[in-house]
N, C-alpha and C positions, 0 to 999 in steps of 0.2 A: 139388515141392509139399510143404508141411508137412502133418502129419497133421490139423491143425485145418481145413485148407482143404477137406477132403472134406465138411465140414458147412456147407453153403451156405444151407440154409433149414431151418425146423422139420421139414419132411417127411423130411429126411435123418437124423433122430434117432429112436431107438426109443421107441415109445409106452409099452411095459411095461418098467420098470427096477427093479433092486434098489436099496434105500436103506439108508444107514448113518446112523442117528440118533445124533448126538453133540452134546451141549450145549456151546456156546461155540465150535464149529468153524465156520469160514467159508471157503468156496470161491467164487471169482469167475472170470469168463471170462478165460482166458489167464494166470491166476495159478496158482502151484503150492502144493499142500498136502501135506506129508509126513505119513504115518500109520504107526503101529506097530500092526499087527493081531495079536491074540493070542486073542481069544475064538473058539472053534471055529465058531460060526455065521458069523462074519465072515471067518474063514479060508476057509470053504466058499464064501462070497459072492465073494471075490476070485478063487478058483480057477475058479469058474463064469464070472465075467466075463472072465477071461483066455482061456477056451476059446470065447468068443463075441465080443461087440462091445467088450470091454475098458472098458465104461462103468458107472459107479456114481453114484447120486445121494446127495449129502451134504445132510442136513436136520437141523434142530434139533427135539428134542422140545418140546412145550409146557412152558414153565418151571413152570407150576402142576402138571404131572403128571410131571416129570422123574424122580421117585423111584418111580413106578409100574412094575410089571413090563412092561406094554405101554402106554406113554404115548401120548397123542394126539400127532400130528405137526403142526408148523406147516405152513402151506399152501405156502410158497415155499422151494425149495431150489436147488441148483446141480448140474448133471450134470458129472461129471469123467471123463476118460480116464486109465487107468493108463499112465503114461509111464516109470516105473521100478519095478523089482521085485527083491527079494532075500529069500532065506530065511536064517534064523539056526539055529544048532545046537539051540536050545530051542524050535523049531517056531513061531517068530514070523515074520510077513511084514512087511518094511519096503517100503512102496510110496510112490510120489508120484502124486497125482492132479493133472492139469492141467485147469482149468475150461474147459468148452465153452459151456454156456448155462444160464441159470436156467430153472426150470420151476415150474409150479403143479400141485399135486396135484388131479387130478380125482376119483380114487377110490382106495381101497386094495384090492388083490387078496386073495382068500382063498387065499394061497399055501401049497403043500405044502413049500416050502423052509424051512430053519430061520431064514432071514432074511426081512425084510419086502419086499414089492414093491408098487409103485403104478403107476397110470396117470398119465402126465405130459403136461401141455400146455405147449408151448414158445412158442406163438404170441404171448402177451403180451410176450415178451422176444426177439423176432426181431432187435432191434438188437444183441444179444449176439454174433451171428454175424458182425458186421462189425467188423474190427479198428479201434481208435482212433476209433470213432464218438463224436462230440461232444467230442473232446479239445481242440479249439480254443476251446471255451467255458469250459474250466476255468481258474480263477484260480490258475495254477501258482505265482506268487510267494507268494501267501497260504498255499498248501499247504506250500511249502518253509519258510516262516517258522514255521508251526505245528510242523512236524517238527523244525526246528532248536531252537525254544524248548523243546519237550518233551525232546529229548535233553540240552540244557544243564541243565534243571531236574533231570534224573535222573543227571547226570554220566556220560552215555553218548556214544559217538562213532559216526561213520558214515564210510563211504568216499564223500566228497562228489563225487569224480570220477565214480564209478559212478552216484551219485544224479543228478547233473546230466546224464549221458548217457542216462539211461533215458527211454523215451517217457512221455508224460503218462499214458496208460492204465496202463502197467506201474507207474508211480509211485503212482497213486491206489490201484490194487488191491492192490499189495504192502504199502503202508502200512496199508490197511484190514485185511489179514490179520494184520499184526504188532501192530496196536493192542491194548493190554491192557485192552479194555473188556468189560463183562459181556455175557451172551448176548443180552439184549434190544437192546442197542446194536449188537452184531454183526448182528442181524437187520435193524435199520434200515439199516445199510450195504448189506446184501444186497438189500433191497427198494427201495432208491433207484432211481427210474425211469430215470435216465441218469447218465453219468459226472460231469457237472457237479454234479448234486445229491449224488452220493456224496461228491465232494470237499468240497462245502459242509458236509455232515453231519460228515465227518471233522474238518474244521477246527473246527466248533462243539463237537464232543465233546472235542477236545483243549483248546480254550479253557476249557471247564467243568472238565476234569481239572486244568489248571494253576491255576485259581482256587481249587480245593479244596486244592491244595498250598500256596497262599500266601493265606490268609484276608485279606480286605480289599483285595486287589489289584483294580484297575480296568483292568488292561492288556488290550487287545483284540488278538487275533491276526489280525483281518481287515484 
């Protein structure tokens, strides 16, 4: 049984979780996010998580308050489990979070820890705990075309054998993580209600990006 299989319903997830506010960071269910942890408060957060449930919530600060010392948080984030961990000689932590489920912040705790903690509600995102939910509804050819067109426009390559063999869920979520889009658009990908909508949003964002690169172009990626 894989470690994610232990989370079968929202009731299996902790209500009180530490959160790591990071602008532009996107974590999605069953996708991996590598992180370089160096601030003492977040080093403490990782160490505390390792000694308990190994779970951390990734969330973006409100873009309008990102420069504030304690910015307001956006309402939707994603819970991740620490699945790899390494220490460096200069006291940094190199970790990988694997997404478990999105959550909605119900309230922020008055925590005594140096890092912030919230009360999380997972029930609106119960479908996140079911692998490949809605994958059959995704327009995979359109998604692959958008990805190929973007790579070609930027003179980039991909391992197409690996891409073709990836499950649709892995493909959608991995491309969403890799997409070089601003925080607001990353949040739109996170908050997409289902996998099909996320894929449609990703294709649409890529279409807009390509049109910006080639003014006057009427090429559609759909």
